[in-house]
PDB file with one MODEL, atoms N, CA, C and O in Angstrom:
MODEL        1
ATOM      1  N   MET A   1      25.529  -6.375 -17.986  1.00  0.00           N
ATOM      2  CA  MET A   1      24.288  -6.223 -18.712  1.00  0.00           C
ATOM      3  C   MET A   1      23.499  -7.529 -18.728  1.00  0.00           C
ATOM      4  O   MET A   1      22.283  -7.516 -18.920  1.00  0.00           O
ATOM      5  N   THR A   2      24.171  -8.634 -18.532  1.00  0.00           N
ATOM      6  CA  THR A   2      23.442  -9.906 -18.530  1.00  0.00           C
ATOM      7  C   THR A   2      22.430  -9.965 -17.398  1.00  0.00           C
ATOM      8  O   THR A   2      21.376 -10.584 -17.542  1.00  0.00           O
ATOM      9  N   ASN A   3      22.741  -9.320 -16.259  1.00  0.00           N
ATOM     10  CA  ASN A   3      21.761  -9.274 -15.172  1.00  0.00           C
ATOM     11  C   ASN A   3      20.509  -8.524 -15.601  1.00  0.00           C
ATOM     12  O   ASN A   3      19.398  -8.962 -15.303  1.00  0.00           O
ATOM     13  N   LEU A   4      20.669  -7.410 -16.290  1.00  0.00           N
ATOM     14  CA  LEU A   4      19.536  -6.627 -16.770  1.00  0.00           C
ATOM     15  C   LEU A   4      18.713  -7.432 -17.771  1.00  0.00           C
ATOM     16  O   LEU A   4      17.483  -7.415 -17.719  1.00  0.00           O
ATOM     17  N   VAL A   5      19.374  -8.123 -18.665  1.00  0.00           N
ATOM     18  CA  VAL A   5      18.679  -8.964 -19.648  1.00  0.00           C
ATOM     19  C   VAL A   5      17.830 -10.003 -18.928  1.00  0.00           C
ATOM     20  O   VAL A   5      16.681 -10.246 -19.299  1.00  0.00           O
ATOM     21  N   ARG A   6      18.397 -10.604 -17.911  1.00  0.00           N
ATOM     22  CA  ARG A   6      17.694 -11.646 -17.162  1.00  0.00           C
ATOM     23  C   ARG A   6      16.520 -11.072 -16.382  1.00  0.00           C
ATOM     24  O   ARG A   6      15.433 -11.650 -16.380  1.00  0.00           O
ATOM     25  N   VAL A   7      16.730  -9.941 -15.722  1.00  0.00           N
ATOM     26  CA  VAL A   7      15.682  -9.341 -14.890  1.00  0.00           C
ATOM     27  C   VAL A   7      14.476  -8.923 -15.715  1.00  0.00           C
ATOM     28  O   VAL A   7      13.339  -9.127 -15.291  1.00  0.00           O
ATOM     29  N   ILE A   8      14.704  -8.346 -16.878  1.00  0.00           N
ATOM     30  CA  ILE A   8      13.572  -7.883 -17.685  1.00  0.00           C
ATOM     31  C   ILE A   8      13.108  -8.920 -18.707  1.00  0.00           C
ATOM     32  O   ILE A   8      12.216  -8.651 -19.512  1.00  0.00           O
ATOM     33  N   ASN A   9      13.717 -10.100 -18.670  1.00  0.00           N
ATOM     34  CA  ASN A   9      13.308 -11.213 -19.524  1.00  0.00           C
ATOM     35  C   ASN A   9      13.311 -10.810 -21.001  1.00  0.00           C
ATOM     36  O   ASN A   9      12.300 -10.921 -21.695  1.00  0.00           O
ATOM     37  N   SER A  10      14.457 -10.347 -21.457  1.00  0.00           N
ATOM     38  CA  SER A  10      14.602  -9.890 -22.827  1.00  0.00           C
ATOM     39  C   SER A  10      15.833 -10.546 -23.440  1.00  0.00           C
ATOM     40  O   SER A  10      16.400 -11.479 -22.873  1.00  0.00           O
ATOM     41  N   THR A  11      16.232 -10.052 -24.590  1.00  0.00           N
ATOM     42  CA  THR A  11      17.447 -10.558 -25.218  1.00  0.00           C
ATOM     43  C   THR A  11      18.548  -9.513 -25.090  1.00  0.00           C
ATOM     44  O   THR A  11      18.275  -8.329 -24.891  1.00  0.00           O
ATOM     45  N   TYR A  12      19.769  -9.954 -25.202  1.00  0.00           N
ATOM     46  CA  TYR A  12      20.914  -9.054 -25.117  1.00  0.00           C
ATOM     47  C   TYR A  12      20.822  -7.975 -26.192  1.00  0.00           C
ATOM     48  O   TYR A  12      21.038  -6.796 -25.909  1.00  0.00           O
ATOM     49  N   ASN A  13      20.504  -8.372 -27.418  1.00  0.00           N
ATOM     50  CA  ASN A  13      20.439  -7.412 -28.519  1.00  0.00           C
ATOM     51  C   ASN A  13      19.370  -6.349 -28.291  1.00  0.00           C
ATOM     52  O   ASN A  13      19.602  -5.172 -28.566  1.00  0.00           O
ATOM     53  N   GLN A  14      18.205  -6.750 -27.792  1.00  0.00           N
ATOM     54  CA  GLN A  14      17.141  -5.771 -27.538  1.00  0.00           C
ATOM     55  C   GLN A  14      17.541  -4.792 -26.439  1.00  0.00           C
ATOM     56  O   GLN A  14      17.346  -3.584 -26.574  1.00  0.00           O
ATOM     57  N   VAL A  15      18.095  -5.315 -25.362  1.00  0.00           N
ATOM     58  CA  VAL A  15      18.512  -4.459 -24.257  1.00  0.00           C
ATOM     59  C   VAL A  15      19.621  -3.514 -24.713  1.00  0.00           C
ATOM     60  O   VAL A  15      19.583  -2.320 -24.414  1.00  0.00           O
ATOM     61  N   ASN A  16      20.595  -4.036 -25.425  1.00  0.00           N
ATOM     62  CA  ASN A  16      21.707  -3.224 -25.906  1.00  0.00           C
ATOM     63  C   ASN A  16      21.215  -2.110 -26.829  1.00  0.00           C
ATOM     64  O   ASN A  16      21.663  -0.969 -26.711  1.00  0.00           O
ATOM     65  N   ARG A  17      20.313  -2.426 -27.732  1.00  0.00           N
ATOM     66  CA  ARG A  17      19.773  -1.431 -28.665  1.00  0.00           C
ATOM     67  C   ARG A  17      19.034  -0.329 -27.895  1.00  0.00           C
ATOM     68  O   ARG A  17      19.200   0.854 -28.192  1.00  0.00           O
ATOM     69  N   ASN A  18      18.221  -0.717 -26.910  1.00  0.00           N
ATOM     70  CA  ASN A  18      17.480   0.282 -26.137  1.00  0.00           C
ATOM     71  C   ASN A  18      18.406   1.132 -25.275  1.00  0.00           C
ATOM     72  O   ASN A  18      18.181   2.333 -25.126  1.00  0.00           O
ATOM     73  N   LEU A  19      19.438   0.525 -24.711  1.00  0.00           N
ATOM     74  CA  LEU A  19      20.404   1.293 -23.927  1.00  0.00           C
ATOM     75  C   LEU A  19      21.154   2.289 -24.805  1.00  0.00           C
ATOM     76  O   LEU A  19      21.445   3.405 -24.372  1.00  0.00           O
ATOM     77  N   GLN A  20      21.466   1.891 -26.030  1.00  0.00           N
ATOM     78  CA  GLN A  20      22.142   2.807 -26.952  1.00  0.00           C
ATOM     79  C   GLN A  20      21.265   4.017 -27.262  1.00  0.00           C
ATOM     80  O   GLN A  20      21.756   5.143 -27.340  1.00  0.00           O
ATOM     81  N   ILE A  21      19.976   3.781 -27.436  1.00  0.00           N
ATOM     82  CA  ILE A  21      19.038   4.885 -27.696  1.00  0.00           C
ATOM     83  C   ILE A  21      18.974   5.813 -26.489  1.00  0.00           C
ATOM     84  O   ILE A  21      19.052   7.033 -26.632  1.00  0.00           O
ATOM     85  N   LEU A  22      18.830   5.228 -25.292  1.00  0.00           N
ATOM     86  CA  LEU A  22      18.753   6.043 -24.075  1.00  0.00           C
ATOM     87  C   LEU A  22      20.036   6.835 -23.850  1.00  0.00           C
ATOM     88  O   LEU A  22      19.991   7.977 -23.393  1.00  0.00           O
ATOM     89  N   GLU A  23      21.173   6.233 -24.169  1.00  0.00           N
ATOM     90  CA  GLU A  23      22.449   6.942 -24.010  1.00  0.00           C
ATOM     91  C   GLU A  23      22.579   8.062 -25.039  1.00  0.00           C
ATOM     92  O   GLU A  23      23.054   9.152 -24.716  1.00  0.00           O
ATOM     93  N   LYS A  24      22.163   7.799 -26.266  1.00  0.00           N
ATOM     94  CA  LYS A  24      22.217   8.826 -27.313  1.00  0.00           C
ATOM     95  C   LYS A  24      21.344  10.024 -26.940  1.00  0.00           C
ATOM     96  O   LYS A  24      21.697  11.165 -27.237  1.00  0.00           O
ATOM     97  N   GLU A  25      20.216   9.773 -26.298  1.00  0.00           N
ATOM     98  CA  GLU A  25      19.306  10.844 -25.879  1.00  0.00           C
ATOM     99  C   GLU A  25      19.760  11.513 -24.582  1.00  0.00           C
ATOM    100  O   GLU A  25      19.168  12.502 -24.150  1.00  0.00           O
ATOM    101  N   GLY A  26      20.806  10.974 -23.965  1.00  0.00           N
ATOM    102  CA  GLY A  26      21.329  11.560 -22.740  1.00  0.00           C
ATOM    103  C   GLY A  26      20.558  11.173 -21.493  1.00  0.00           C
ATOM    104  O   GLY A  26      20.748  11.781 -20.440  1.00  0.00           O
ATOM    105  N   ILE A  27      19.694  10.180 -21.590  1.00  0.00           N
ATOM    106  CA  ILE A  27      18.873   9.756 -20.457  1.00  0.00           C
ATOM    107  C   ILE A  27      19.686   8.894 -19.494  1.00  0.00           C
ATOM    108  O   ILE A  27      19.452   8.919 -18.285  1.00  0.00           O
ATOM    109  N   ILE A  28      20.633   8.141 -20.025  1.00  0.00           N
ATOM    110  CA  ILE A  28      21.511   7.343 -19.179  1.00  0.00           C
ATOM    111  C   ILE A  28      22.970   7.658 -19.498  1.00  0.00           C
ATOM    112  O   ILE A  28      23.297   8.188 -20.560  1.00  0.00           O
ATOM    113  N   LYS A  29      23.823   7.319 -18.557  1.00  0.00           N
ATOM    114  CA  LYS A  29      25.265   7.397 -18.744  1.00  0.00           C
ATOM    115  C   LYS A  29      25.807   5.987 -18.497  1.00  0.00           C
ATOM    116  O   LYS A  29      25.325   5.283 -17.610  1.00  0.00           O
ATOM    117  N   THR A  30      26.788   5.582 -19.264  1.00  0.00           N
ATOM    118  CA  THR A  30      27.401   4.282 -19.033  1.00  0.00           C
ATOM    119  C   THR A  30      28.880   4.450 -18.761  1.00  0.00           C
ATOM    120  O   THR A  30      29.545   5.316 -19.331  1.00  0.00           O
ATOM    121  N   LYS A  31      29.375   3.606 -17.883  1.00  0.00           N
ATOM    122  CA  LYS A  31      30.801   3.562 -17.572  1.00  0.00           C
ATOM    123  C   LYS A  31      31.228   2.107 -17.643  1.00  0.00           C
ATOM    124  O   LYS A  31      30.489   1.206 -17.246  1.00  0.00           O
ATOM    125  N   HIS A  32      32.420   1.896 -18.151  1.00  0.00           N
ATOM    126  CA  HIS A  32      32.951   0.543 -18.283  1.00  0.00           C
ATOM    127  C   HIS A  32      34.075   0.329 -17.280  1.00  0.00           C
ATOM    128  O   HIS A  32      34.989   1.145 -17.163  1.00  0.00           O
ATOM    129  N   TYR A  33      33.991  -0.763 -16.571  1.00  0.00           N
ATOM    130  CA  TYR A  33      35.031  -1.192 -15.643  1.00  0.00           C
ATOM    131  C   TYR A  33      35.419  -2.615 -16.035  1.00  0.00           C
ATOM    132  O   TYR A  33      34.854  -3.585 -15.529  1.00  0.00           O
ATOM    133  N   GLY A  34      36.377  -2.727 -16.931  1.00  0.00           N
ATOM    134  CA  GLY A  34      36.733  -4.049 -17.460  1.00  0.00           C
ATOM    135  C   GLY A  34      35.564  -4.604 -18.246  1.00  0.00           C
ATOM    136  O   GLY A  34      35.094  -3.975 -19.194  1.00  0.00           O
ATOM    137  N   ASN A  35      35.093  -5.773 -17.862  1.00  0.00           N
ATOM    138  CA  ASN A  35      33.954  -6.400 -18.540  1.00  0.00           C
ATOM    139  C   ASN A  35      32.608  -5.942 -17.983  1.00  0.00           C
ATOM    140  O   ASN A  35      31.560  -6.346 -18.488  1.00  0.00           O
ATOM    141  N   VAL A  36      32.626  -5.113 -16.962  1.00  0.00           N
ATOM    142  CA  VAL A  36      31.393  -4.667 -16.304  1.00  0.00           C
ATOM    143  C   VAL A  36      30.978  -3.321 -16.880  1.00  0.00           C
ATOM    144  O   VAL A  36      31.788  -2.402 -17.000  1.00  0.00           O
ATOM    145  N   LYS A  37      29.699  -3.224 -17.234  1.00  0.00           N
ATOM    146  CA  LYS A  37      29.129  -1.972 -17.733  1.00  0.00           C
ATOM    147  C   LYS A  37      28.160  -1.445 -16.684  1.00  0.00           C
ATOM    148  O   LYS A  37      27.167  -2.097 -16.362  1.00  0.00           O
ATOM    149  N   MET A  38      28.452  -0.263 -16.153  1.00  0.00           N
ATOM    150  CA  MET A  38      27.586   0.358 -15.158  1.00  0.00           C
ATOM    151  C   MET A  38      26.690   1.375 -15.864  1.00  0.00           C
ATOM    152  O   MET A  38      27.154   2.167 -16.684  1.00  0.00           O
ATOM    153  N   ILE A  39      25.405   1.339 -15.533  1.00  0.00           N
ATOM    154  CA  ILE A  39      24.425   2.219 -16.156  1.00  0.00           C
ATOM    155  C   ILE A  39      23.834   3.120 -15.076  1.00  0.00           C
ATOM    156  O   ILE A  39      23.444   2.651 -14.007  1.00  0.00           O
ATOM    157  N   GLU A  40      23.775   4.423 -15.368  1.00  0.00           N
ATOM    158  CA  GLU A  40      23.276   5.388 -14.401  1.00  0.00           C
ATOM    159  C   GLU A  40      22.308   6.345 -15.098  1.00  0.00           C
ATOM    160  O   GLU A  40      22.565   6.799 -16.212  1.00  0.00           O
ATOM    161  N   LEU A  41      21.186   6.648 -14.427  1.00  0.00           N
ATOM    162  CA  LEU A  41      20.267   7.644 -14.959  1.00  0.00           C
ATOM    163  C   LEU A  41      20.915   9.018 -14.904  1.00  0.00           C
ATOM    164  O   LEU A  41      21.551   9.370 -13.910  1.00  0.00           O
ATOM    165  N   ASN A  42      20.756   9.783 -15.955  1.00  0.00           N
ATOM    166  CA  ASN A  42      21.229  11.165 -15.981  1.00  0.00           C
ATOM    167  C   ASN A  42      20.066  12.040 -15.535  1.00  0.00           C
ATOM    168  O   ASN A  42      19.307  12.548 -16.360  1.00  0.00           O
ATOM    169  N   VAL A  43      19.932  12.211 -14.231  1.00  0.00           N
ATOM    170  CA  VAL A  43      18.773  12.917 -13.674  1.00  0.00           C
ATOM    171  C   VAL A  43      18.772  14.408 -13.974  1.00  0.00           C
ATOM    172  O   VAL A  43      17.770  15.084 -13.742  1.00  0.00           O
ATOM    173  N   GLU A  44      19.878  14.927 -14.485  1.00  0.00           N
ATOM    174  CA  GLU A  44      19.930  16.346 -14.840  1.00  0.00           C
ATOM    175  C   GLU A  44      19.326  16.617 -16.219  1.00  0.00           C
ATOM    176  O   GLU A  44      19.029  17.766 -16.545  1.00  0.00           O
ATOM    177  N   ASN A  45      19.142  15.584 -17.021  1.00  0.00           N
ATOM    178  CA  ASN A  45      18.593  15.736 -18.363  1.00  0.00           C
ATOM    179  C   ASN A  45      17.079  15.976 -18.277  1.00  0.00           C
ATOM    180  O   ASN A  45      16.383  15.197 -17.626  1.00  0.00           O
ATOM    181  N   PRO A  46      16.556  17.020 -18.907  1.00  0.00           N
ATOM    182  CA  PRO A  46      15.108  17.279 -18.877  1.00  0.00           C
ATOM    183  C   PRO A  46      14.284  16.106 -19.417  1.00  0.00           C
ATOM    184  O   PRO A  46      13.167  15.871 -18.955  1.00  0.00           O
ATOM    185  N   LYS A  47      14.820  15.380 -20.376  1.00  0.00           N
ATOM    186  CA  LYS A  47      14.102  14.214 -20.909  1.00  0.00           C
ATOM    187  C   LYS A  47      13.944  13.140 -19.830  1.00  0.00           C
ATOM    188  O   LYS A  47      12.903  12.487 -19.744  1.00  0.00           O
ATOM    189  N   THR A  48      14.966  12.965 -19.022  1.00  0.00           N
ATOM    190  CA  THR A  48      14.901  11.987 -17.936  1.00  0.00           C
ATOM    191  C   THR A  48      13.860  12.408 -16.922  1.00  0.00           C
ATOM    192  O   THR A  48      13.080  11.582 -16.448  1.00  0.00           O
ATOM    193  N   LYS A  49      13.841  13.686 -16.587  1.00  0.00           N
ATOM    194  CA  LYS A  49      12.865  14.194 -15.620  1.00  0.00           C
ATOM    195  C   LYS A  49      11.442  13.965 -16.122  1.00  0.00           C
ATOM    196  O   LYS A  49      10.571  13.553 -15.357  1.00  0.00           O
ATOM    197  N   THR A  50      11.210  14.229 -17.396  1.00  0.00           N
ATOM    198  CA  THR A  50       9.884  14.008 -17.986  1.00  0.00           C
ATOM    199  C   THR A  50       9.525  12.531 -17.974  1.00  0.00           C
ATOM    200  O   THR A  50       8.404  12.163 -17.623  1.00  0.00           O
ATOM    201  N   LEU A  51      10.466  11.692 -18.355  1.00  0.00           N
ATOM    202  CA  LEU A  51      10.229  10.255 -18.369  1.00  0.00           C
ATOM    203  C   LEU A  51       9.892   9.743 -16.974  1.00  0.00           C
ATOM    204  O   LEU A  51       8.983   8.927 -16.822  1.00  0.00           O
ATOM    205  N   LEU A  52      10.604  10.205 -15.961  1.00  0.00           N
ATOM    206  CA  LEU A  52      10.329   9.781 -14.590  1.00  0.00           C
ATOM    207  C   LEU A  52       8.949  10.235 -14.128  1.00  0.00           C
ATOM    208  O   LEU A  52       8.263   9.497 -13.422  1.00  0.00           O
ATOM    209  N   LYS A  53       8.531  11.448 -14.519  1.00  0.00           N
ATOM    210  CA  LYS A  53       7.192  11.927 -14.173  1.00  0.00           C
ATOM    211  C   LYS A  53       6.118  11.053 -14.798  1.00  0.00           C
ATOM    212  O   LYS A  53       5.136  10.701 -14.145  1.00  0.00           O
ATOM    213  N   VAL A  54       6.306  10.704 -16.063  1.00  0.00           N
ATOM    214  CA  VAL A  54       5.332   9.859 -16.763  1.00  0.00           C
ATOM    215  C   VAL A  54       5.263   8.482 -16.106  1.00  0.00           C
ATOM    216  O   VAL A  54       4.174   7.954 -15.884  1.00  0.00           O
ATOM    217  N   LEU A  55       6.409   7.907 -15.798  1.00  0.00           N
ATOM    218  CA  LEU A  55       6.424   6.593 -15.150  1.00  0.00           C
ATOM    219  C   LEU A  55       5.748   6.646 -13.787  1.00  0.00           C
ATOM    220  O   LEU A  55       5.048   5.710 -13.400  1.00  0.00           O
ATOM    221  N   HIS A  56       5.955   7.737 -13.061  1.00  0.00           N
ATOM    222  CA  HIS A  56       5.297   7.907 -11.769  1.00  0.00           C
ATOM    223  C   HIS A  56       3.778   7.974 -11.941  1.00  0.00           C
ATOM    224  O   HIS A  56       3.040   7.367 -11.166  1.00  0.00           O
ATOM    225  N   MET A  57       3.311   8.705 -12.947  1.00  0.00           N
ATOM    226  CA  MET A  57       1.873   8.810 -13.212  1.00  0.00           C
ATOM    227  C   MET A  57       1.291   7.459 -13.593  1.00  0.00           C
ATOM    228  O   MET A  57       0.188   7.118 -13.166  1.00  0.00           O
ATOM    229  N   LEU A  58       2.008   6.696 -14.378  1.00  0.00           N
ATOM    230  CA  LEU A  58       1.527   5.379 -14.801  1.00  0.00           C
ATOM    231  C   LEU A  58       1.489   4.388 -13.649  1.00  0.00           C
ATOM    232  O   LEU A  58       0.748   3.406 -13.699  1.00  0.00           O
ATOM    233  N   ASN A  59       2.272   4.631 -12.623  1.00  0.00           N
ATOM    234  CA  ASN A  59       2.354   3.722 -11.488  1.00  0.00           C
ATOM    235  C   ASN A  59       1.280   3.989 -10.436  1.00  0.00           C
ATOM    236  O   ASN A  59       1.068   3.169  -9.543  1.00  0.00           O
ATOM    237  N   ARG A  60       0.601   5.136 -10.538  1.00  0.00           N
ATOM    238  CA  ARG A  60      -0.440   5.482  -9.568  1.00  0.00           C
ATOM    239  C   ARG A  60      -1.710   4.695  -9.858  1.00  0.00           C
ATOM    240  O   ARG A  60      -2.038   4.437 -11.016  1.00  0.00           O
ATOM    241  N   PRO A  61      -2.423   4.315  -8.802  1.00  0.00           N
ATOM    242  CA  PRO A  61      -3.719   3.655  -9.020  1.00  0.00           C
ATOM    243  C   PRO A  61      -4.708   4.620  -9.664  1.00  0.00           C
ATOM    244  O   PRO A  61      -4.682   5.821  -9.395  1.00  0.00           O
ATOM    245  N   ILE A  62      -5.555   4.100 -10.493  1.00  0.00           N
ATOM    246  CA  ILE A  62      -6.575   4.913 -11.158  1.00  0.00           C
ATOM    247  C   ILE A  62      -7.785   5.015 -10.232  1.00  0.00           C
ATOM    248  O   ILE A  62      -8.310   4.000  -9.774  1.00  0.00           O
ATOM    249  N   SER A  63      -8.221   6.233  -9.963  1.00  0.00           N
ATOM    250  CA  SER A  63      -9.390   6.429  -9.102  1.00  0.00           C
ATOM    251  C   SER A  63     -10.656   6.099  -9.883  1.00  0.00           C
ATOM    252  O   SER A  63     -10.640   6.065 -11.113  1.00  0.00           O
ATOM    253  N   ASP A  64     -11.742   5.859  -9.177  1.00  0.00           N
ATOM    254  CA  ASP A  64     -13.021   5.529  -9.814  1.00  0.00           C
ATOM    255  C   ASP A  64     -13.476   6.647 -10.738  1.00  0.00           C
ATOM    256  O   ASP A  64     -14.029   6.371 -11.803  1.00  0.00           O
ATOM    257  N   SER A  65     -13.256   7.917 -10.355  1.00  0.00           N
ATOM    258  CA  SER A  65     -13.684   9.027 -11.212  1.00  0.00           C
ATOM    259  C   SER A  65     -12.893   9.059 -12.503  1.00  0.00           C
ATOM    260  O   SER A  65     -13.439   9.408 -13.550  1.00  0.00           O
ATOM    261  N   GLN A  66     -11.599   8.698 -12.454  1.00  0.00           N
ATOM    262  CA  GLN A  66     -10.787   8.650 -13.669  1.00  0.00           C
ATOM    263  C   GLN A  66     -11.255   7.509 -14.563  1.00  0.00           C
ATOM    264  O   GLN A  66     -11.282   7.650 -15.786  1.00  0.00           O
ATOM    265  N   LYS A  67     -11.624   6.378 -13.960  1.00  0.00           N
ATOM    266  CA  LYS A  67     -12.094   5.238 -14.748  1.00  0.00           C
ATOM    267  C   LYS A  67     -13.360   5.615 -15.516  1.00  0.00           C
ATOM    268  O   LYS A  67     -13.499   5.282 -16.693  1.00  0.00           O
ATOM    269  N   LEU A  68     -14.284   6.313 -14.845  1.00  0.00           N
ATOM    270  CA  LEU A  68     -15.539   6.678 -15.479  1.00  0.00           C
ATOM    271  C   LEU A  68     -15.347   7.724 -16.560  1.00  0.00           C
ATOM    272  O   LEU A  68     -16.042   7.688 -17.575  1.00  0.00           O
ATOM    273  N   SER A  69     -14.432   8.648 -16.370  1.00  0.00           N
ATOM    274  CA  SER A  69     -14.255   9.726 -17.346  1.00  0.00           C
ATOM    275  C   SER A  69     -13.566   9.248 -18.611  1.00  0.00           C
ATOM    276  O   SER A  69     -13.615   9.936 -19.631  1.00  0.00           O
ATOM    277  N   ASN A  70     -12.931   8.097 -18.573  1.00  0.00           N
ATOM    278  CA  ASN A  70     -12.257   7.571 -19.755  1.00  0.00           C
ATOM    279  C   ASN A  70     -13.175   6.746 -20.638  1.00  0.00           C
ATOM    280  O   ASN A  70     -12.747   6.287 -21.697  1.00  0.00           O
ATOM    281  N   HIS A  71     -14.410   6.544 -20.242  1.00  0.00           N
ATOM    282  CA  HIS A  71     -15.328   5.724 -21.063  1.00  0.00           C
ATOM    283  C   HIS A  71     -16.283   6.560 -21.846  1.00  0.00           C
ATOM    284  O   HIS A  71     -17.114   6.025 -22.580  1.00  0.00           O
TER     285      HIS A  71
ENDMDL
END
């Protein structure tokens, strides 16, 4: 998990708290191998599918017509 903390420039406590929420909601699965914690998306969970769709939409460039309609 320290790699994840470093990559997203956060604190261990914040990352751990958010991972616990995601695991409780069934969005991720965690497995422990000694001191290593592996995190995997639970792609079968409908919440995960919705979250991935939203993230995909947010990652798309905004067209000029969308920019104008939001003002």
